N, C-alpha and C positions, 0 to 999 in steps of 0.2 A: 166097200166104201159107205153103202147104205147103212151097214153095221155101226160104222164110225160115226156118221152122222146121228143115229138114233142114240147110241150111246151117249154122245155129246149134248143132245138134246135132253136125255133123261137126266144126266148130271146137272145140268142148270136148272132143270124144273125142280129137282130134288134139293139143290142148293139154296135157291130162292124159297122154296117151303121151309126148309130149317131156318131161315133168317127171319120168316113172317112167325114161325111158332116161336120164336125165341120173344118177341115183343109181346106175344100172346101171354107168355108165362108171367107178364106183369099183372095182368088180370087173374090168373089163376093163383099165384102167390098172395096177391091182395094185400100187401101191406109190406112190411120191412122186418127181417128177423121175427121176433115173437109179436109184434104188433101188428094187428089185423085191422083194416080200416073197416068201419060200420060198428065197431065194437064201442062199448060204453065206458066212462073211466072207472067205473067197478070192476070191469073185466081186466083191467090193466092195474098191475103191480108198482110198487115204488113211484107213486106220483105224488107231488106237490103242486097244489094251485100256484100258479105265477101270479105275483102281485101287481104285475102290470097287464091289465085287461084293455082291450081295445073298445073304447065306448061307442064306436061306429058300428059295432057288430055285437049288440047286447046278448044275442044267443049262443056266442062263441066264448069258450071257455079255454084258456091254454093252461097247460101243465109242464112243469118240469119233471124229467125222469131222472130220478136218483139211483137206480139200481147199478150194480156194479158189472153186469155182463154186456155193457156198452162202452168199455173204456177205451176200446181201438176197434176200427174196422179195418179189415185187410192189413193188420198191422200199423194203421195210421192212428194217432192219437185223438181222440173224440173231446171237444171241449164242452159241448152240451147237447142234449136232446130235449126236444119240446114237442109236445103232442096237443093238437087243437081239436077239440069236439064243438060240433054245430048240433045243437038240441039234443046233446048226449052222446053223438056219433062221431067216431074219430074220422075225420077227412083230411087230416094233415101230419105227417110226421118229419120233423126237421132235425138233422144231424148237422152240426156245426163243427168246423175244422178251423184250428188257427185261433189266437187269441192275442191280445196286447202283447208285445214282448216276443211272440213265437208265431210268426206267420204261417200260412198254408202252403207249402212250397211245391213248385211244379213238378217234382219227383214224386210227392205223396199224391198228388191230384192223378199223374200218370198212373201210379200204382192201382188207385180206385176205378179209374177210367178203364184199364185193361181188364179188371176182374169183371166189372160191369157188362163190357164188350163181350166176355167169355160167356154171362149168363144170359143177356138179353140181346146179343148180336149186335152187328156194326151199323144196323139200319136206325141210326139216331139222327136227331135235327140239331142244327148248331141254333144257340139263342140269339134273339135280336140283342143289340147292343147299342141301343139309342142313347142312353147314359153314357156310354164309353168305359164302363166300369168291370165289365165282365172281361177278364184277361183268357179265360178257357172255360168251355162249357160244352155239355152233352144233354139232350133231353129225348128220353126213350117214351113215345106216347102211344099206350094201348088204347083200347076201347073205353075201358072205365078207369084205368089207372095210369097217372103220369108220374116218372120219375125225372128229376133234374140233378146233375151235378155240375156245380159252378164254383169258380173261382173268381174271387172279386178284389180289386184294387179300388177302394173308394177315392182315392186321391187323384184318379183319373177322370173323375166326373167332369162331363162338359159343361154343366150348368151349376153345380155345387161341389166343387172340389174340397176335399177335406184330406189335410196332410197326417193321416193316421200312422204312416211309415210302416204298414204292415199289410199283408194279403191274406183275407179271410176265404172260407168256402163252405159249401154245404151240399148235402144231399137232401133233397127233398121228395118225398114220395106224397101225393094226393088223391084222393077219390074224386074223380071229375063230375061226377053227379050230384054228390052232396055239395062240393064247392058250388056247382052252377045253382043249386037249390039256395045255397047262401046267399050269393050275390043277388038273385032274382028277388028275393025277400026283401031287399033294401030299396026296390023299386015300387 
């Protein structure tokens, strides 16, 4: 009987450690695919400066990725990839799914979610949905890196509904420290 209790306790401990290690893998990977957070634009290939820059953040420059190696993720078509740099350091990777005329379907979201759960574990958070537009979402929050997977329907906005007739989504990977530094510089 004692052996059974010890084995059960050991199994639970190992299971919890493996879940914790999965989230730690976010920090170890420090990016997405071949994009590494903290790198400069010159260290990343196939970028073109986005024409639309946010004037509220003059030290942030966003680029569109036009390479051919990210046309799909987990067999799901990628619409666009944007990389944002703060003072020439990559702090945000945004992979977008769904476009006008082609929604990001629930089964596509579930395919990506399933794979991310295998890689980073099931210890993810649900996003807040104050605006009412998030139909599905999961957030893995590491010590230095945060990964969000969201599926969004803008026509469901409580305060500003828009009838786009489609659902979009994205994977967003961000460096929490650089992001914090960027926002603190605005105050």
